C-alpha positions in Angstrom: -24.9 0.5 2.3 -21.5 0.0 0.6 -19.1 -2.9 0.8 -15.9 -3.0 2.8 -12.9 -1.1 1.2 -10.5 -4.0 1.9 -9.5 -5.4 -1.5 -11.5 -8.5 -2.4 -14.0 -8.1 0.5 -17.6 -7.9 -0.6 -19.1 -7.9 2.9 -21.4 -4.9 3.8 -19.4 -2.2 5.6 -20.6 -1.3 9.1 -17.7 0.9 10.2 -16.3 4.2 8.8 -12.8 5.2 9.6 -10.2 7.8 8.6 -7.6 5.0 8.6 -6.7 3.3 5.4 -6.5 -0.5 5.1 -2.7 -0.1 5.6 -3.4 1.7 8.9 -2.5 5.2 7.9 -4.3 8.6 7.6 -4.6 9.5 3.9 -4.8 13.2 3.0 -7.6 14.4 0.7 -5.1 16.8 -1.0 -7.6 19.7 -0.5 -7.2 22.8 1.6 -8.7 21.5 4.9 -9.9 23.5 7.9 -10.8 20.5 10.0 -9.8 16.9 10.6 -12.9 15.7 8.7 -11.9 17.6 5.6 -8.3 16.7 5.8 -8.5 12.9 5.6 -10.3 10.4 3.4 -12.9 8.1 4.8 -12.8 4.3 4.5 -15.5 1.7 5.0 -15.0 -1.6 6.8 -16.9 -4.8 7.7 -16.7 -5.8 11.4 -13.9 -8.4 10.8 -11.6 -6.1 8.8 -12.1 -3.2 11.2 -11.1 -5.4 14.1 -8.0 -6.6 12.2 -7.1 -3.0 11.4 -7.4 -1.9 15.1 -5.3 -4.9 16.2 -2.5 -4.1 13.6 -2.5 -0.4 14.6 -2.3 -1.3 18.3 0.6 -3.6 17.6 2.4 -0.9 15.6 2.0 1.9 18.2 2.8 -0.3 21.2 5.8 -2.0 19.6 9.3 -0.8 20.7 10.6 -1.1 17.1 11.5 1.6 14.6 9.0 4.4 14.3 11.0 6.6 11.9 8.7 6.2 8.9 7.0 9.3 7.4 3.4 8.3 8.2 1.4 10.3 10.7 0.5 8.1 13.7 -3.2 7.6 14.1 -2.8 8.8 17.7 -1.1 12.1 16.7 -4.2 13.9 15.8 
């Protein structure tokens, strides 16, 4: 199995996600006919996956500015 995709982490990845370490969907740049083809996959250890989910939940539940150009993980 491969290591976590978070920079500097050498722990074995146990989770696969379409969300980047920054918490955004990242397009593959190819013509895509499905969600699986449209977005890159990232690998995470348990600790970094949990941190990612907490940061995303904070971002989507926050009342702050949501005018950035990133697709929300809940939009798909």
